[in-house]
N, C-alpha and C positions, 0 to 999 in steps of 0.2 A: 595603389588602391583600386584602380580600374581593373587591373589584372586579377586581383583578389576577388572582386565582385563577379567577374566573368567566370572564375574558377568555381565560386560558390553556386552560381546559376547553373553551371554545367553539372555539378554534383546533385543539385536539386532536381534537375531534369532526369538524371540517371536514376535517382531514388523514385521518382514518380513513375518511370517506366517499369522498374522492378516491382513496385506496388501493383501496377496495373496487371503485370504478368501473374503475380502471385494471386491476385484477386480472381483472375480468369481461371487459373488452375483450381483454386478452391471451389469456385462455382461448378466447374466441370466434375470435380470429385463428388461434390454434394449431389449433383443431378444423376451421377452414375451409381450412387449408393456406396461409394468407397469411403465416405467420411460420415461419422455419426454427428448429427446436429446437436444432440444432447451433450456429447463430450465437448464440443466446441463451446457451447453455452456454459457448461460447468467450468471449463478452463478460464473463460472470461470472468466468471463470478469469483473464482479463486484468485485471479490476478487483482481484481478490484479489492477483495478482502485483504490481500497481502499489502496493497497500497494503503488501505485504511489503517491496518495494524502498524505499518511503518510510521504513518503520520501520528498515530497515538503515542508510539514510543518516542518520537521526536518531541512531542509536546511534553511528555514526562521528563525527558532530559532537559528541555528548556526550563521547566519549572524546578529542576533539580530535586525531584521527588522519586524515590525508589519505589517501584511497585510492591516490593516486599515490605517496606516500611509502612506503606499505606494500609496494609492488612494485618500486620503483626505488631505487638508492643515492642518498643525499643529495648526494653530490658526483659530477658527471658524469665526472670524471677518475679516480674511484676504481674500481679493478678488484677486485671481490670474488668469492669462489667462490659456487657455487649453495648450498652448505651454510650460509654466513653469511647469505645472503638469506632462507633459510627460517627461520633463527633470528631474524632481524630481524622478519619477518612474525609469527611466533609471539609474540615479545616484545610487539609492538604490540597483538596480540589480547588479551593478558592485562593490558594497561594499564601496561606497564613503559616 
């Protein structure tokens, strides 16, 4: 156990050093104008949005609600009013 802890501490230190180097290089590139701050900001936003989308998909799977079923009638020949569709979507959102 002691050896495993030492190994993990060593890996953590290596990761911290790599992060420090990457951070330094990024700041150098930004200050030299080799990197567009807006592109970095957009990439971060896209990453956050991907994470949120994945989380929503996981929530749908956990509720066992298909996104297609939430917006379409279960029977293609069934003609329902807009009001009943809204009720169906709301019912699926609360887990009914």
